[in-house]
Steps between C-alpha positions, in 0.01 A plus 500: 500500500522210254831355631441189708623490860781249434649723229461811717685321779779387266538846344508666842785275615693567181444879521614517865816304414590737217428833672800728554431626853708819474334601173148426627556695825567815295160462328296405808329842520409517129256226407499581126878457469489196729236331281708571187809345658307195624336461156846438356563235766158343424593471130821316585315274744241413232775407256663281763169328583432462125137618529290756317342800675306781336636853542209576735577199723870590505414851611262371767763257633746791518241705693441213743872474573541878526220516758662217694842666500348835604333335799137391479472281189134443397391717794659814352182621324299440818753697706465793258117485501387760758153342530651181646540506878608139571682238294466138615705221339402139585763312302617568142161476328261668744533877533219701659459873561277719710349792310242734658457259792427194283725201428542382141725250323736631233630336182861552613722195558859416582690259277542258791557497874877538449448839333251604767737402782798671334301826470385470863861452614622804306222717645586386851875549449442858383367588845775318691310184590567135411268231368609136516424167669618643832281813462200396284276784623584867445305815583664815368449850362596571138691812398178680399341422839282208382466210743640168377436155647655186349465130585687229308481122488470287708306752712287603200377171350393626155815693417639833616235739636540878480274764653562867416300777669574790271607834641267780395678785325297758691355529845124473535363765732176502697330694219590221257343248738185713523482521120531119478216456751723355772376747763276803546609863531405501868716192565797661328455824696487304826814302412686823422411645841591172675842501331563866583401466865731200542251220551658152501361316198492135395394417143375144468390300200570200281768453236462754219235701684700824471645527851836641390334737252280633779794532740692699237201728446452565872869571558473802268335690784774455757658829604825575315676590826468147639773235485355181352662155500355236268569127527407248230584153375504637143506880476175616338414814694573829325472780752545854370600658831858635524595315820444131426739219594425174318609159629455153354528154653768261375487126440777270621807474276672199344618367837160567661633808678431872485121482527338828614131443587232766541516478878870595498425802278222614734715467811779694333266770365395593853859615558492726192267771634200442271185712522302236314571136416345342192518120470423390144342178619476358851495122486668357808668560833595858406140593591608519866762769430265685267232528769763605753613777265143621447452507877821688579491827313507397133145615428388491140672171425347273235516145370313246289408141574301216344148464640143475370336747738592749775409237761728246328777763493482532879512120539802480266682765701436299818643187335804685364585647841483146644754393236756727671517241780484753782242305700270802527144425621230549234334769714819708495540449124146627439555804720821569309316480167212716622730775625738488200270490196235758417368401156472185291432558130374189324572470126360224278514386141145404403407227252432751220868599516440832677682602817313680777549621855241284677536644851667776693471390862626654821621304801307654788663309786425185699184384670548187706744289300399624155641777283216730390490599132277777367435539126538860383448420131404180321410378151164331452325334207745248352211313338389802295641505144461709189452377142875438464512285814677767708409517869286804582485546876526809717736636760323559831607770745422367850628809679768558758456444873577789733754285692693430181880521533515646148271784613727570797807501277327727248441755775872497586591563134232766446304276261176468698304728268589302189426172678156614619409612149546144372247369753271806511577547869431830668 
């Protein structure tokens, strides 16, 4: 756009002063009519400022203001682009996106930090949250299910920062993950059996590794007759079963009251007769209640957590249980983990942008003071690449031990035959 930033800023202020709110609200769902109405306001603002703008620049200024009024401003085109998975705003002039697992900088910009902050505030207000000096950090879920995080000055030094994890319009199933090379057919078949025979599953991985996507895919194979309760900080899970009760944590209100943390949701859910409990992400003291639930009849429960390997996932669980402040000895915590959790599925985003299931490991029990992990599947060969730089490794089937808890569960659910076929067991 050929208009300099100072003029854009001046025109924006003039346009906002001259907008008739009631008239604009009637056009909010029709961008074409909204742009036409704002174009008339732009013409009057130009006359008042006594400047010349070409018809193209006038139209573009009207589009900028229409996008702002409708919600996302310069981010609107990125929101509508289905190939974009993450939008990251580091101040008014630095907007990045993630596309196909790779970060790239866009040519989009806000007029100034005032416009950026105003848009952030409107987005937050739409979902019933507030953003001001008293609450400079906000984590929320947008109306379409996308995850929104906002930080304003003085917390964010270079201007308002916005992170949007876009909500996929369709669920990815295990077959989609196989087609994308994230796992092998044998791994998918094993996961299906584990879900059906009510194994307790933890999915671990880093940010953006596909943990929630994988959890959604696995949940497809839960029996329709089971009552499922899901708990999340920002609701992202989309379970297709008929008997699903969804709950979401709540931040403190204006007077720092009314906060409902994950631990409170978990404690309450145990009084609601769930068959399975699914915790969107376990990140703190609620781990104690989650393990208790898995150990007391809520088989088939699932959760995700941040960790770089199955071994790290176990260590993180130990630390999170300690955060509950119950004074439980580490030996008891480890026994609790070993008896509660059957499988740890490790997901990773590799440096070529691809996402893969790196390990499916089973917790076999405790020997001495250590939890014993046994790899069932793993991915090997991260240093092998094709001509396009894509990683070309292989998924290794290590086999299933006879004393496996999953094998015992499969026998109870009449799935032993299918399980043995995966591992060529007689």
